[in-house]
NUDREN-945315 format. One line per 8 residues: their letters; for each residue x, y, z of N, C-alpha, C, CB. Coordinates in pm, whole numbers. Atoms other than C-alpha are relative to their C-alpha. Glycine has a CB too. Example, Ala and Ser with C-alpha at 12.3 -4.5 7.8 and 13.67 -1.06 7.14 Angstrom:
! NUDREN-945315
as	89,-119,0,1230,-450,780,90,120,0,-99,3,125 ~ -82,-119,-6,1367,-106,714,-77,109,73,41,46,-142
//
This chain:
! NUDREN-945315
mgarlvdv	-130,5,-57,-822,-1675,-799,-46,240,17,177,-104,-156 ~ 12,-116,-120,-853,-1309,-572,121,64,-53,9,-51,185 ~ -143,-110,54,-659,-985,-638,102,17,67,-21,140,-15 ~ -100,-17,-73,-329,-919,-484,-2,129,48,109,-31,-60 ~ -25,-94,-87,-308,-638,-239,175,39,-40,-38,-63,161 ~ -145,-52,2,43,-422,-315,-8,159,93,56,22,-187 ~ 0,-65,-90,114,-232,-29,125,108,-98,26,-87,152 ~ -93,-79,12,313,79,-132,85,120,49,-25,11,-59
reaslscf	-25,-78,-87,415,249,181,161,-29,27,-98,-17,112 ~ -126,29,-44,780,285,278,16,-138,146,52,161,46 ~ -56,116,-100,908,0,532,-40,69,189,222,-18,-39 ~ 26,-55,-129,885,267,820,-112,26,34,55,96,22 ~ 104,-51,-10,592,343,760,-156,-74,-5,22,82,-83 ~ 108,85,2,360,29,718,40,-120,138,-14,-70,-171 ~ 6,88,-128,449,-142,1076,-44,63,57,97,-53,66 ~ 102,-49,-53,214,8,1250,-103,-84,38,-39,83,-70
kmfdvpei	91,-8,35,-108,-26,1071,16,-94,-126,-35,124,-1 ~ -50,82,155,-55,-377,802,-221,3,22,157,-241,5 ~ 118,63,59,-401,-445,596,28,-129,67,-15,-3,-169 ~ 22,146,-39,-490,-750,739,-109,-119,-148,-106,24,179 ~ 66,65,99,-561,-981,409,147,-101,-45,-75,119,-127 ~ -65,140,46,-428,-1320,258,78,89,-86,-99,-138,-76 ~ -130,-38,114,-270,-1154,-66,57,82,-12,-8,6,-107 ~ -28,-130,10,-88,-921,-7,167,20,-27,-56,69,131
tycpysil	-184,-18,-5,304,-776,-84,4,125,-23,107,-80,-118 ~ -46,-126,28,495,-533,-12,88,86,-56,5,25,56 ~ -70,-46,89,654,-315,-240,58,187,31,-96,-32,-128 ~ -37,-125,-56,774,61,-110,-46,74,-141,173,17,59 ~ 21,-88,106,650,347,-380,176,28,-101,-73,156,88 ~ -104,-53,60,1026,449,-398,89,-82,-79,63,58,86 ~ -119,117,77,1203,139,-547,-142,-106,-92,129,-138,177 ~ 133,40,74,838,15,-737,42,0,-185,-141,140,48
eetfdnlp	-58,45,173,960,67,-1137,126,-65,32,38,147,-127 ~ -110,73,38,1295,-97,-1072,-51,-143,52,143,57,64 ~ -4,164,-30,1151,-429,-905,-174,24,-36,66,-77,201 ~ 195,29,35,793,-384,-1072,-11,-151,-75,-87,147,-147 ~ -6,163,55,915,-746,-1271,-59,-95,106,165,-57,-29 ~ 61,79,-67,829,-852,-953,-80,-14,71,35,-32,32 ~ 136,14,-60,499,-842,-874,-27,-84,-62,-97,97,2 ~ 111,137,28,233,-1125,-914,-16,16,-167,-191,20,98
agkpiifa	64,6,128,190,-1185,-1272,-116,-78,31,87,-61,-114 ~ 134,69,33,-135,-1315,-1398,-90,27,64,-8,-121,2 ~ 114,-17,-63,-354,-1164,-1153,-21,150,38,-1,-89,114 ~ 25,-116,-44,-533,-871,-1078,54,91,106,-90,-13,18 ~ -60,-75,-141,-371,-586,-828,-52,82,36,114,54,8 ~ 77,-96,-37,-513,-351,-653,144,119,90,-147,-81,105 ~ -135,-52,-80,-242,-104,-512,-49,116,133,116,95,-133 ~ 96,-85,-105,-281,90,-170,121,71,55,-104,-94,129
daaglhsr	-82,-64,-77,-121,344,69,-102,32,105,77,115,-66 ~ 37,-36,-111,-156,538,369,-118,75,-47,100,66,80 ~ 136,-60,49,-438,762,150,-4,-5,-130,-28,138,37 ~ 48,44,130,-436,658,-166,87,122,-113,-195,6,-1 ~ -67,-72,39,-184,943,-305,146,-82,-100,19,80,124 ~ -114,83,55,136,717,-400,-56,-116,-56,105,-40,103 ~ 110,33,39,-130,431,-490,-63,-25,-129,-49,64,45 ~ 59,-23,140,-270,621,-786,111,34,-52,-114,102,-25
eatvlaik	-159,-18,60,101,714,-936,20,-203,-31,154,98,174 ~ -58,150,53,172,318,-905,-139,-47,-50,81,-119,134 ~ 99,48,80,-139,226,-1091,-11,66,-153,-124,20,78 ~ -72,-46,135,-29,472,-1349,56,-44,-44,56,75,-20 ~ -90,74,49,259,346,-1375,-3,-121,-66,60,-11,73 ~ -16,120,42,164,-5,-1398,-125,27,-144,-29,-125,139 ~ 129,21,180,-122,76,-1733,125,91,-104,-249,148,8 ~ -73,-28,95,156,256,-1856,117,-135,-69,64,124,60
kgmkgrva	-104,129,24,379,-90,-1834,-91,-107,-65,75,-69,156 ~ 55,92,43,75,-278,-1995,-98,-48,95,84,-82,-38 ~ 130,82,-87,-188,-382,-1726,-79,82,29,24,-73,134 ~ 165,-104,21,-466,-128,-1810,-97,-157,-3,-21,134,-219 ~ 76,106,41,-759,-361,-1708,-8,-132,116,65,-42,-139 ~ -78,57,-72,-559,-546,-1451,57,58,124,78,-31,-72 ~ -43,-39,-110,-505,-291,-1184,-88,144,44,155,11,-17 ~ 121,-131,-63,-687,-14,-925,117,22,130,-223,-73,71
nlagglve	-60,-85,-169,-608,210,-634,-57,0,93,19,137,17 ~ 124,3,-122,-768,158,-315,54,176,2,26,-137,194 ~ -35,-148,-22,-855,505,-329,-45,69,167,-91,88,-132 ~ 25,2,-96,-851,658,47,129,-69,59,-122,-44,11 ~ -88,38,-67,-605,422,130,-45,-47,142,89,94,-6 ~ 28,22,-87,-551,285,472,-89,82,119,88,-32,9 ~ 84,-60,-93,-737,556,634,-128,-31,-23,12,132,5 ~ 131,44,39,-1066,499,431,-21,-121,84,-14,-29,-153
werdempl	33,146,-46,-1012,113,521,-20,-42,114,79,-77,-27 ~ 20,-34,-128,-961,183,877,-130,16,48,61,102,23 ~ 137,-88,15,-1254,421,885,-129,-105,-60,33,144,-126 ~ 152,89,49,-1484,128,718,11,-73,99,-20,-96,-151 ~ -20,90,-68,-1384,-106,978,44,-118,-56,-88,-11,59 ~ -93,145,53,-1134,-322,773,37,-100,43,98,6,-31 ~ -80,84,-94,-932,-595,890,126,75,6,20,-155,-46 ~ -136,-64,-35,-570,-457,1047,9,-74,62,34,123,49
vidkserl	-98,92,-95,-306,-605,1188,75,177,23,126,-176,-99 ~ -97,-101,-52,-163,-340,1469,85,-41,89,-55,104,55 ~ -158,29,-81,172,-337,1618,40,128,72,142,-39,-117 ~ 47,-145,-70,163,-65,1894,146,32,-24,-73,12,186 ~ -117,-8,-70,518,-118,1960,74,113,-129,79,-174,35 ~ -73,-23,169,554,20,1574,-73,145,-9,-61,-140,-163 ~ 96,-136,15,336,414,1654,98,71,-107,-28,108,165 ~ -104,-100,57,432,671,1456,-74,137,48,24,-13,-185
sgscmcql	20,-128,-31,426,1040,1520,-31,42,-90,81,66,48 ~ 6,-53,81,355,1299,1331,-198,112,2,52,-123,-104 ~ 128,-77,-30,59,1582,1317,-99,-49,-109,21,168,-6 ~ 116,12,169,-103,1463,949,97,-95,-86,-32,198,-121 ~ -60,102,63,-25,1173,730,128,32,-115,-113,-68,-61 ~ -127,-42,51,229,1364,549,124,44,67,-24,87,-69 ~ -31,-63,-147,411,1437,862,58,-190,76,-204,103,98 ~ 16,125,-95,423,1066,978,131,-65,15,-105,-110,-57
rprek	-98,15,11,753,933,1092,20,-112,139,65,134,-19 ~ -57,66,-162,906,661,1384,-13,66,66,128,-40,40 ~ -15,-83,-141,871,714,1719,118,-28,52,-103,-29,112 ~ -115,38,-12,1189,770,1881,-2,-117,146,90,140,8 ~ -2,118,-114,1238,417,2147,51,33,79,50,-118,-13
//
């Protein structure tokens, strides 16, 4: 039984480029704490986001909730995932605008 990747990016930021893995759950960081009990139980979890910042906070939260030893942070997030040529699903109709990761937003259509 493999680990489950939990993408904590907000929905508006996760549609353009998505991790292409079989075991993935989308749970925005903004609602993670209130929906934490809905995460897959009994398997290791790797939290991921765009650059590894919110996923790190998600990992800290999971450890505080008793998941020490079953959680990890995908350091570097999607940026490093893509740089390392790991599998992605890209929906060009969902491209984002912004000059850096912290300013990304959906393009006006």
